[in-house]
ZADO-1210 file (C-alpha; in nm, 4 decimals, padded with zeros to 6 digits):
<atoms>
<atom x="-01.0575" y="-02.0741" z="-01.9144" code="MET" pos="1"/>
<atom x="-01.2351" y="-01.8475" z="-01.6669" code="ARG" pos="2"/>
<atom x="-00.9601" y="-01.9031" z="-01.4090" code="ILE" pos="3"/>
<atom x="-00.6960" y="-01.8275" z="-01.6727" code="ARG" pos="4"/>
<atom x="-00.8594" y="-01.4962" z="-01.7665" code="ARG" pos="5"/>
<atom x="-00.9063" y="-01.4105" z="-01.3989" code="LEU" pos="6"/>
<atom x="-00.5411" y="-01.4846" z="-01.3283" code="THR" pos="7"/>
<atom x="-00.4121" y="-01.2636" z="-01.6096" code="ILE" pos="8"/>
<atom x="-00.6424" y="-00.9770" z="-01.5126" code="ASN" pos="9"/>
<atom x="-00.5655" y="-00.9884" z="-01.1416" code="VAL" pos="10"/>
<atom x="-00.1895" y="-01.0255" z="-01.1844" code="ILE" pos="11"/>
<atom x="-00.1882" y="-00.7415" z="-01.4374" code="ALA" pos="12"/>
<atom x="-00.3984" y="-00.5240" z="-01.2094" code="ALA" pos="13"/>
<atom x="-00.1722" y="-00.5898" z="-00.9137" code="ALA" pos="14"/>
<atom x="00.1320" y="-00.5051" z="-01.1217" code="THR" pos="15"/>
<atom x="00.0044" y="-00.1700" z="-01.2374" code="ILE" pos="16"/>
<atom x="-00.1032" y="-00.0824" z="-00.8835" code="MET" pos="17"/>
<atom x="00.2341" y="-00.1639" z="-00.7318" code="MET" pos="18"/>
<atom x="00.4538" y="-00.0340" z="-01.0135" code="MET" pos="19"/>
<atom x="00.2908" y="00.1728" z="-01.2856" code="ALA" pos="20"/>
<atom x="00.0818" y="00.3640" z="-01.0401" code="GLY" pos="21"/>
<atom x="00.3926" y="00.4598" z="-00.8467" code="CYS" pos="22"/>
<atom x="00.5198" y="00.6580" z="-01.1405" code="GLY" pos="23"/>
<atom x="00.2478" y="00.9000" z="-01.1684" code="THR" pos="24"/>
<atom x="-00.0556" y="01.2177" z="-01.0211" code="THR" pos="25"/>
<atom x="-00.3095" y="01.4451" z="-00.9357" code="LYS" pos="26"/>
<atom x="-00.2512" y="01.5636" z="-00.5895" code="ASN" pos="27"/>
<atom x="-00.5302" y="01.5134" z="-00.3375" code="VAL" pos="28"/>
<atom x="-00.5039" y="01.5249" z="00.0387" code="VAL" pos="29"/>
<atom x="-00.8207" y="01.5774" z="00.2392" code="ASN" pos="30"/>
<atom x="-00.8465" y="01.6828" z="00.6002" code="THR" pos="31"/>
<atom x="-01.0824" y="01.5068" z="00.8370" code="THR" pos="32"/>
<atom x="-01.4469" y="01.6020" z="00.8728" code="ASP" pos="33"/>
<atom x="-01.4439" y="01.5071" z="01.2403" code="ASN" pos="34"/>
<atom x="-01.2252" y="01.7595" z="01.4232" code="PRO" pos="35"/>
<atom x="-01.1130" y="01.6958" z="01.7759" code="THR" pos="36"/>
<atom x="-00.8999" y="01.8953" z="02.0156" code="SER" pos="37"/>
<atom x="-00.5345" y="01.7881" z="02.0414" code="THR" pos="38"/>
<atom x="-00.2217" y="01.9212" z="02.2059" code="SER" pos="39"/>
<atom x="-00.0460" y="01.9880" z="01.8741" code="VAL" pos="40"/>
<atom x="00.1057" y="02.3370" z="01.8473" code="GLU" pos="41"/>
<atom x="00.2016" y="02.4739" z="01.5083" code="ASP" pos="42"/>
<atom x="00.5624" y="02.5754" z="01.5706" code="THR" pos="43"/>
<atom x="00.8826" y="02.4785" z="01.3891" code="GLU" pos="44"/>
<atom x="00.9875" y="02.2594" z="01.6818" code="ALA" pos="45"/>
<atom x="00.6437" y="02.0971" z="01.6964" code="ALA" pos="46"/>
<atom x="00.6489" y="02.0269" z="01.3221" code="ARG" pos="47"/>
<atom x="00.9891" y="01.8583" z="01.3437" code="LEU" pos="48"/>
<atom x="00.8787" y="01.6592" z="01.6473" code="LYS" pos="49"/>
<atom x="00.5634" y="01.5487" z="01.4679" code="PHE" pos="50"/>
<atom x="00.7427" y="01.4200" z="01.1572" code="VAL" pos="51"/>
<atom x="01.0003" y="01.2467" z="01.3791" code="ARG" pos="52"/>
<atom x="00.7219" y="01.0733" z="01.5726" code="ASN" pos="53"/>
<atom x="00.5595" y="00.9593" z="01.2475" code="VAL" pos="54"/>
<atom x="00.8945" y="00.8349" z="01.1187" code="SER" pos="55"/>
<atom x="00.9605" y="00.6451" z="01.4425" code="ASP" pos="56"/>
<atom x="00.6132" y="00.4883" z="01.4370" code="HIS" pos="57"/>
<atom x="00.7199" y="00.1578" z="01.2859" code="SER" pos="58"/>
<atom x="00.6617" y="-00.2122" z="01.3323" code="VAL" pos="59"/>
<atom x="00.9613" y="-00.3593" z="01.5151" code="ALA" pos="60"/>
<atom x="00.9471" y="-00.7099" z="01.3681" code="GLN" pos="61"/>
<atom x="01.1661" y="-00.8020" z="01.0732" code="LYS" pos="62"/>
<atom x="00.8924" y="-01.0169" z="00.9166" code="ASN" pos="63"/>
<atom x="00.5229" y="-00.9577" z="00.8488" code="ILE" pos="64"/>
<atom x="00.3032" y="-01.2341" z="00.7107" code="THR" pos="65"/>
<atom x="-00.0730" y="-01.2458" z="00.6717" code="ALA" pos="66"/>
<atom x="-00.3600" y="-01.4142" z="00.4966" code="LYS" pos="67"/>
<atom x="-00.4877" y="-01.1883" z="00.2231" code="LEU" pos="68"/>
<atom x="-00.8104" y="-01.1032" z="00.0450" code="LYS" pos="69"/>
<atom x="-00.7199" y="-00.9280" z="-00.2793" code="PHE" pos="70"/>
<atom x="-00.9981" y="-00.7346" z="-00.4519" code="ARG" pos="71"/>
<atom x="-00.9497" y="-00.5596" z="-00.7864" code="MET" pos="72"/>
<atom x="-01.2005" y="-00.3128" z="-00.9329" code="LYS" pos="73"/>
<atom x="-01.1732" y="-00.1450" z="-01.2727" code="LYS" pos="74"/>
<atom x="-01.4640" y="-00.0430" z="-01.4878" code="GLY" pos="75"/>
<atom x="-01.7164" y="-00.3281" z="-01.4848" code="SER" pos="76"/>
<atom x="-01.4656" y="-00.5733" z="-01.3397" code="LYS" pos="77"/>
<atom x="-01.4829" y="-00.6569" z="-00.9697" code="ASP" pos="78"/>
<atom x="-01.2797" y="-00.9641" z="-00.8779" code="VAL" pos="79"/>
<atom x="-01.1833" y="-01.0984" z="-00.5344" code="THR" pos="80"/>
<atom x="-00.9059" y="-01.3548" z="-00.4891" code="VAL" pos="81"/>
<atom x="-00.7651" y="-01.5148" z="-00.1754" code="ALA" pos="82"/>
<atom x="-00.3938" y="-01.5111" z="-00.1133" code="GLY" pos="83"/>
<atom x="-00.1122" y="-01.4338" z="00.1250" code="SER" pos="84"/>
<atom x="00.1363" y="-01.1571" z="00.1978" code="LEU" pos="85"/>
<atom x="00.4984" y="-01.2168" z="00.3006" code="HIS" pos="86"/>
<atom x="00.7306" y="-00.9254" z="00.3792" code="MET" pos="87"/>
<atom x="01.0833" y="-00.9235" z="00.5186" code="ARG" pos="88"/>
<atom x="01.2222" y="-00.5829" z="00.6034" code="ARG" pos="89"/>
<atom x="01.4857" y="-00.4539" z="00.3592" code="ASP" pos="90"/>
<atom x="01.4632" y="-00.7773" z="00.1619" code="ASP" pos="91"/>
<atom x="01.1352" y="-00.8763" z="-00.0062" code="VAL" pos="92"/>
<atom x="00.7629" y="-00.8091" z="-00.0518" code="ILE" pos="93"/>
<atom x="00.5614" y="-01.0984" z="-00.1934" code="ARG" pos="94"/>
<atom x="00.1919" y="-01.1318" z="-00.2784" code="ILE" pos="95"/>
<atom x="00.0672" y="-01.4788" z="-00.3679" code="GLN" pos="96"/>
<atom x="-00.2751" y="-01.5182" z="-00.5296" code="LEU" pos="97"/>
<atom x="-00.4763" y="-01.8369" z="-00.4753" code="THR" pos="98"/>
<atom x="-00.8184" y="-01.8377" z="-00.6492" code="PRO" pos="99"/>
<atom x="-01.0728" y="-02.0379" z="-00.4480" code="LEU" pos="100"/>
<atom x="-00.7969" y="-02.0896" z="-00.1926" code="GLY" pos="101"/>
<atom x="-00.7007" y="-02.4155" z="-00.3632" code="LEU" pos="102"/>
<atom x="-00.3843" y="-02.3433" z="-00.5630" code="PHE" pos="103"/>
<atom x="-00.1403" y="-02.0633" z="-00.6342" code="GLU" pos="104"/>
<atom x="-00.2219" y="-01.8959" z="-00.9641" code="ALA" pos="105"/>
<atom x="00.0362" y="-01.6203" z="-00.9540" code="GLY" pos="106"/>
<atom x="00.2657" y="-01.4086" z="-00.7437" code="ARG" pos="107"/>
<atom x="00.4300" y="-01.0678" z="-00.7341" code="LEU" pos="108"/>
<atom x="00.7748" y="-01.0483" z="-00.5804" code="GLU" pos="109"/>
<atom x="00.9647" y="-00.7275" z="-00.5122" code="PHE" pos="110"/>
<atom x="01.3211" y="-00.7551" z="-00.3823" code="THR" pos="111"/>
<atom x="01.6002" y="-00.5016" z="-00.3454" code="LYS" pos="112"/>
<atom x="01.7377" y="-00.6071" z="-00.6834" code="ASP" pos="113"/>
<atom x="01.4470" y="-00.7026" z="-00.9061" code="TYR" pos="114"/>
<atom x="01.0739" y="-00.7179" z="-00.9739" code="VAL" pos="115"/>
<atom x="00.9261" y="-01.0605" z="-01.0559" code="MET" pos="116"/>
<atom x="00.5770" y="-01.1408" z="-01.1837" code="ILE" pos="117"/>
<atom x="00.4845" y="-01.5103" z="-01.2070" code="VAL" pos="118"/>
<atom x="00.1823" y="-01.6493" z="-01.3918" code="ASP" pos="119"/>
<atom x="00.1585" y="-02.0069" z="-01.2641" code="ARG" pos="120"/>
<atom x="-00.1287" y="-02.1102" z="-01.4919" code="ILE" pos="121"/>
<atom x="00.0303" y="-01.9995" z="-01.8181" code="ASN" pos="122"/>
<atom x="00.3852" y="-02.0837" z="-01.6984" code="LYS" pos="123"/>
<atom x="00.5183" y="-01.7370" z="-01.7745" code="GLN" pos="124"/>
<atom x="00.7226" y="-01.4876" z="-01.5759" code="TYR" pos="125"/>
<atom x="00.8807" y="-01.1449" z="-01.5956" code="LEU" pos="126"/>
<atom x="01.1981" y="-01.0633" z="-01.4038" code="LYS" pos="127"/>
<atom x="01.3619" y="-00.7231" z="-01.4335" code="ALA" pos="128"/>
<atom x="01.5717" y="-00.4916" z="-01.2220" code="ASP" pos="129"/>
<atom x="01.4330" y="-00.1522" z="-01.1272" code="TYR" pos="130"/>
<atom x="01.6379" y="00.0324" z="-01.3880" code="ASN" pos="131"/>
<atom x="01.4715" y="-00.1766" z="-01.6595" code="GLU" pos="132"/>
<atom x="01.1253" y="-00.0640" z="-01.5477" code="VAL" pos="133"/>
<atom x="01.1158" y="00.2834" z="-01.6981" code="ALA" pos="134"/>
<atom x="00.8339" y="00.4292" z="-01.4895" code="PHE" pos="135"/>
<atom x="01.0183" y="00.3356" z="-01.1687" code="LEU" pos="136"/>
<atom x="01.3586" y="00.4547" z="-01.2860" code="LYS" pos="137"/>
<atom x="01.2482" y="00.7955" z="-01.4106" code="ARG" pos="138"/>
<atom x="01.0716" y="00.8709" z="-01.0818" code="ASN" pos="139"/>
<atom x="01.3555" y="00.7639" z="-00.8541" code="GLY" pos="140"/>
<atom x="01.1388" y="00.4950" z="-00.6946" code="LEU" pos="141"/>
<atom x="01.2851" y="00.1668" z="-00.5812" code="ASN" pos="142"/>
<atom x="01.2212" y="-00.1255" z="-00.3491" code="PHE" pos="143"/>
<atom x="01.2517" y="00.0912" z="-00.0401" code="TYR" pos="144"/>
<atom x="00.9793" y="00.3296" z="-00.1584" code="SER" pos="145"/>
<atom x="00.7417" y="00.0379" z="-00.2168" code="LEU" pos="146"/>
<atom x="00.8390" y="-00.1115" z="00.1172" code="GLN" pos="147"/>
<atom x="00.7527" y="00.2112" z="00.2985" code="ALA" pos="148"/>
<atom x="00.4086" y="00.2187" z="00.1347" code="LEU" pos="149"/>
<atom x="00.3403" y="-00.1410" z="00.2365" code="PHE" pos="150"/>
<atom x="00.4822" y="-00.0935" z="00.5862" code="TRP" pos="151"/>
<atom x="00.2898" y="00.2316" z="00.6507" code="ASN" pos="152"/>
<atom x="00.5981" y="00.4547" z="00.6694" code="GLN" pos="153"/>
<atom x="00.7409" y="00.7794" z="00.5373" code="LEU" pos="154"/>
<atom x="01.0191" y="00.7566" z="00.2787" code="PHE" pos="155"/>
<atom x="01.2704" y="00.9599" z="00.0801" code="ILE" pos="156"/>
<atom x="01.2548" y="00.8545" z="-00.2893" code="PRO" pos="157"/>
<atom x="01.5727" y="00.6756" z="-00.3918" code="GLY" pos="158"/>
<atom x="01.6946" y="00.6344" z="-00.0343" code="SER" pos="159"/>
<atom x="01.7277" y="00.3026" z="00.1489" code="ASP" pos="160"/>
<atom x="01.6395" y="00.4406" z="00.4920" code="GLN" pos="161"/>
<atom x="01.5048" y="00.7441" z="00.6749" code="MET" pos="162"/>
<atom x="01.7862" y="00.9425" z="00.8344" code="ARG" pos="163"/>
<atom x="01.7191" y="01.1871" z="01.1150" code="ASP" pos="164"/>
<atom x="01.8959" y="01.4656" z="00.9242" code="SER" pos="165"/>
<atom x="01.6449" y="01.4237" z="00.6382" code="GLU" pos="166"/>
<atom x="01.3391" y="01.4903" z="00.8518" code="LEU" pos="167"/>
<atom x="01.3787" y="01.8658" z="00.7928" code="LYS" pos="168"/>
<atom x="01.3296" y="01.7937" z="00.4209" code="THR" pos="169"/>
<atom x="00.9578" y="01.7397" z="00.4760" code="PHE" pos="170"/>
<atom x="00.7024" y="02.0201" z="00.4821" code="ASP" pos="171"/>
<atom x="00.4652" y="01.9714" z="00.7731" code="VAL" pos="172"/>
<atom x="00.1273" y="02.1394" z="00.8073" code="GLU" pos="173"/>
<atom x="-00.0065" y="02.0794" z="01.1550" code="LEU" pos="174"/>
<atom x="-00.3829" y="02.0916" z="01.2075" code="SER" pos="175"/>
<atom x="-00.4254" y="02.1109" z="01.5874" code="PRO" pos="176"/>
<atom x="-00.8062" y="02.0960" z="01.5735" code="MET" pos="177"/>
<atom x="-00.8223" y="01.8008" z="01.3330" code="ALA" pos="178"/>
<atom x="-00.7567" y="01.4305" z="01.3672" code="LEU" pos="179"/>
<atom x="-00.4689" y="01.4363" z="01.1190" code="CYS" pos="180"/>
<atom x="-00.1901" y="01.6633" z="01.0005" code="SER" pos="181"/>
<atom x="-00.0170" y="01.6559" z="00.6608" code="SER" pos="182"/>
<atom x="00.3425" y="01.5933" z="00.5587" code="ILE" pos="183"/>
<atom x="00.4674" y="01.6724" z="00.2081" code="ALA" pos="184"/>
<atom x="00.7792" y="01.6313" z="-00.0031" code="LEU" pos="185"/>
<atom x="00.8472" y="01.7732" z="-00.3500" code="ASN" pos="186"/>
<atom x="01.0966" y="01.6233" z="-00.5925" code="ARG" pos="187"/>
<atom x="01.1122" y="01.7710" z="-00.9427" code="ASP" pos="188"/>
<atom x="00.7654" y="01.7002" z="-01.0885" code="LYS" pos="189"/>
<atom x="00.6826" y="01.4517" z="-00.8157" code="MET" pos="190"/>
<atom x="00.4834" y="01.5401" z="-00.5048" code="THR" pos="191"/>
<atom x="00.4385" y="01.3075" z="-00.2094" code="TYR" pos="192"/>
<atom x="00.1862" y="01.3722" z="00.0663" code="LYS" pos="193"/>
<atom x="00.0911" y="01.1823" z="00.3777" code="TRP" pos="194"/>
<atom x="-00.1808" y="01.2267" z="00.6380" code="LEU" pos="195"/>
<atom x="-00.0859" y="01.1128" z="00.9885" code="ALA" pos="196"/>
<atom x="-00.2925" y="01.0867" z="01.3046" code="ASP" pos="197"/>
<atom x="-00.2127" y="01.3632" z="01.5527" code="ASN" pos="198"/>
<atom x="-00.2288" y="01.1257" z="01.8487" code="LYS" pos="199"/>
<atom x="-00.1134" y="00.7827" z="01.7293" code="THR" pos="200"/>
<atom x="00.1192" y="00.9055" z="01.4472" code="TYR" pos="201"/>
<atom x="-00.0110" y="00.6303" z="01.2190" code="SER" pos="202"/>
<atom x="-00.0179" y="00.7224" z="00.8501" code="ILE" pos="203"/>
<atom x="-00.3783" y="00.7075" z="00.7306" code="THR" pos="204"/>
<atom x="-00.3213" y="00.8166" z="00.3690" code="GLN" pos="205"/>
<atom x="-00.0343" y="00.8491" z="00.1229" code="ALA" pos="206"/>
<atom x="-00.0521" y="01.0246" z="-00.2148" code="ASP" pos="207"/>
<atom x="00.1995" y="01.0167" z="-00.4975" code="VAL" pos="208"/>
<atom x="00.1577" y="01.2868" z="-00.7642" code="SER" pos="209"/>
<atom x="00.3142" y="01.3166" z="-01.1072" code="TYR" pos="210"/>
<atom x="00.1755" y="01.5564" z="-01.3670" code="SER" pos="211"/>
<atom x="00.2325" y="01.7761" z="-01.6695" code="LYS" pos="212"/>
<atom x="00.4855" y="01.5512" z="-01.8385" code="THR" pos="213"/>
<atom x="00.5211" y="01.3784" z="-02.1729" code="GLU" pos="214"/>
<atom x="00.3802" y="01.0636" z="-02.0099" code="TRP" pos="215"/>
<atom x="00.0574" y="01.2349" z="-01.9091" code="GLY" pos="216"/>
<atom x="-00.1086" y="01.2663" z="-01.5711" code="ASP" pos="217"/>
<atom x="-00.1732" y="00.9991" z="-01.3135" code="ALA" pos="218"/>
<atom x="-00.2306" y="00.9557" z="-00.9420" code="SER" pos="219"/>
<atom x="-00.1665" y="00.6959" z="-00.6771" code="LEU" pos="220"/>
<atom x="-00.3413" y="00.6979" z="-00.3416" code="LYS" pos="221"/>
<atom x="-00.2958" y="00.4560" z="-00.0517" code="TRP" pos="222"/>
<atom x="-00.5562" y="00.4563" z="00.2268" code="ASN" pos="223"/>
<atom x="-00.4909" y="00.2697" z="00.5513" code="TYR" pos="224"/>
<atom x="-00.7485" y="00.1554" z="00.8057" code="GLY" pos="225"/>
<atom x="-00.8548" y="-00.0971" z="01.0692" code="ASN" pos="226"/>
<atom x="-00.5280" y="-00.0706" z="01.2620" code="PHE" pos="227"/>
<atom x="-00.4537" y="-00.3641" z="01.4924" code="LYS" pos="228"/>
<atom x="-00.1898" y="-00.4154" z="01.7604" code="ALA" pos="229"/>
<atom x="00.1212" y="-00.5736" z="01.6110" code="PHE" pos="230"/>
<atom x="00.4935" y="-00.5474" z="01.6708" code="GLY" pos="231"/>
<atom x="00.4697" y="-00.3044" z="01.9599" code="GLY" pos="232"/>
<atom x="00.2564" y="-00.0598" z="01.7632" code="THR" pos="233"/>
<atom x="-00.0485" y="-00.0756" z="01.5346" code="LYS" pos="234"/>
<atom x="-00.0493" y="-00.1945" z="01.1761" code="PHE" pos="235"/>
<atom x="-00.3214" y="-00.1396" z="00.9119" code="PRO" pos="236"/>
<atom x="-00.5167" y="-00.4487" z="00.8083" code="THR" pos="237"/>
<atom x="-00.7173" y="-00.2617" z="00.5428" code="GLN" pos="238"/>
<atom x="-00.5180" y="-00.1077" z="00.2566" code="ILE" pos="239"/>
<atom x="-00.6892" y="00.0578" z="-00.0383" code="GLY" pos="240"/>
<atom x="-00.4798" y="00.1532" z="-00.3418" code="ILE" pos="241"/>
<atom x="-00.6321" y="00.3661" z="-00.6173" code="THR" pos="242"/>
<atom x="-00.4477" y="00.4580" z="-00.9355" code="ALA" pos="243"/>
<atom x="-00.5699" y="00.6811" z="-01.2160" code="ALA" pos="244"/>
<atom x="-00.3648" y="00.7375" z="-01.5282" code="SER" pos="245"/>
<atom x="-00.4118" y="00.8569" z="-01.8818" code="SER" pos="246"/>
<atom x="-00.2156" y="00.5424" z="-01.9777" code="ALA" pos="247"/>
<atom x="-00.4986" y="00.3188" z="-01.8581" code="LEU" pos="248"/>
<atom x="-00.7471" y="00.2243" z="-02.1270" code="LYS" pos="249"/>
<atom x="-01.0339" y="00.4713" z="-02.1252" code="GLY" pos="250"/>
<atom x="-00.8603" y="00.6811" z="-01.8606" code="GLY" pos="251"/>
<atom x="-01.0330" y="00.4774" z="-01.5925" code="GLN" pos="252"/>
<atom x="-00.9109" y="00.4445" z="-01.2386" code="SER" pos="253"/>
<atom x="-00.8197" y="00.1097" z="-01.0901" code="MET" pos="254"/>
<atom x="-00.8594" y="00.0100" z="-00.7275" code="THR" pos="255"/>
<atom x="-00.7029" y="-00.2736" z="-00.5323" code="VAL" pos="256"/>
<atom x="-00.8186" y="-00.3505" z="-00.1795" code="GLU" pos="257"/>
<atom x="-00.6000" y="-00.5611" z="00.0476" code="LEU" pos="258"/>
<atom x="-00.7611" y="-00.7094" z="00.3584" code="THR" pos="259"/>
<atom x="-00.5111" y="-00.8708" z="00.5950" code="LEU" pos="260"/>
<atom x="-00.5889" y="-01.1358" z="00.8537" code="ASP" pos="261"/>
<atom x="-00.3822" y="-01.3437" z="01.0965" code="ASN" pos="262"/>
<atom x="-00.0886" y="-01.0997" z="01.1146" code="LEU" pos="263"/>
<atom x="00.2269" y="-01.2810" z="01.2190" code="SER" pos="264"/>
<atom x="00.6028" y="-01.2301" z="01.2441" code="ASN" pos="265"/>
<atom x="00.6710" y="-01.5805" z="01.1093" code="ASP" pos="266"/>
<atom x="01.0216" y="-01.6073" z="00.9613" code="SER" pos="267"/>
<atom x="01.0059" y="-01.9684" z="00.8379" code="ASP" pos="268"/>
<atom x="00.9724" y="-01.9056" z="00.4641" code="TRP" pos="269"/>
<atom x="01.2032" y="-01.8693" z="00.1661" code="GLU" pos="270"/>
<atom x="01.2647" y="-01.5134" z="00.0551" code="SER" pos="271"/>
<atom x="01.3287" y="-01.5897" z="-00.3137" code="ARG" pos="272"/>
<atom x="01.1129" y="-01.7635" z="-00.5735" code="THR" pos="273"/>
<atom x="01.2774" y="-02.0437" z="-00.7717" code="GLN" pos="274"/>
<atom x="01.1211" y="-02.1406" z="-01.1045" code="LEU" pos="275"/>
<atom x="01.1672" y="-02.4584" z="-01.3082" code="SER" pos="276"/>
<atom x="01.2728" y="-02.4646" z="-01.6711" code="GLY" pos="277"/>
<atom x="00.9063" y="-02.5051" z="-01.7723" code="LYS" pos="278"/>
<atom x="00.8494" y="-02.1300" z="-01.7304" code="TYR" pos="279"/>
<atom x="00.8820" y="-01.8947" z="-02.0268" code="GLU" pos="280"/>
<atom x="01.0280" y="-01.5494" z="-01.9768" code="ALA" pos="281"/>
<atom x="00.8198" y="-01.2628" z="-02.1187" code="VAL" pos="282"/>
<atom x="00.9146" y="-00.9015" z="-02.1764" code="SER" pos="283"/>
<atom x="00.7972" y="-00.5992" z="-01.9811" code="ALA" pos="284"/>
<atom x="00.6277" y="-00.4780" z="-02.2993" code="GLU" pos="285"/>
<atom x="00.4120" y="-00.7931" z="-02.3157" code="GLU" pos="286"/>
<atom x="00.3079" y="-00.7547" z="-01.9530" code="VAL" pos="287"/>
<atom x="00.2325" y="-00.3836" z="-01.9924" code="LEU" pos="288"/>
<atom x="00.0248" y="-00.4505" z="-02.3019" code="ASN" pos="289"/>
<atom x="-00.1915" y="-00.6859" z="-02.0960" code="LYS" pos="290"/>
<atom x="-00.2151" y="-00.4305" z="-01.8168" code="ILE" pos="291"/>
<atom x="-00.3101" y="-00.1388" z="-02.0376" code="LEU" pos="292"/>
<atom x="-00.5736" y="-00.3401" z="-02.2275" code="SER" pos="293"/>
<atom x="-00.7795" y="-00.4245" z="-01.9181" code="ILE" pos="294"/>
<atom x="-01.1253" y="-00.2743" z="-01.9617" code="LYS" pos="295"/>
</atoms>
């Protein structure tokens, strides 16, 4: 029974972090407290060059796999579960959760066409395309936006790739005497902000903001750390995701920490989950009710 409750809570928490959180706000981007001299000059040409360098700073491999430690914190709950991460560029993002490291209890699968949540213990699943998930549809977010957040990249909401002509769309605020500079993008009531290292061009923080709407206020913040050499560049092995929304019970924030180990470009794995007839389909409303009731 304890494992069952843990599974429901962790899967629900992961879902709201990866989906519900993406739809919503308060805008916070902090500059570093440890300034250092850099060669960055605040000119229009320098700003365009900086955002181009950040955009080009990308892992070359098509696949990223890793062992995973998944930690969820909300209110009095603090649960850590082992698991794995499998990502294939422009195709799929999958998180598998394995309590005690003995068996798979659940998985989250994001593809270009659908979102799937599988509860192995209770033999239930949700499968829906992005247009069926209201908080993704109304914010113009899709698989490629989620992929960019997982892959430590910039993105244009609703677009499947970053085109060079779109780089001028971003507002860049260079901070020559700081470790990081900021990049911002405004779309209707959405605001996106990134902090990127002035020397390595790695994104260290991403913020998604959505406020003053009929759905209330919320915020989503991704923090990246412990970068390690991988794929010809450096990739974060510590990812912290914090969401706060008036939709969450009690208005509490929820935090998920992903710790990656054994990064690999292994390609020998199936990109789609196949379920037997023993699994029962559930509605998005049922899943969201579980999510929003977590204390």
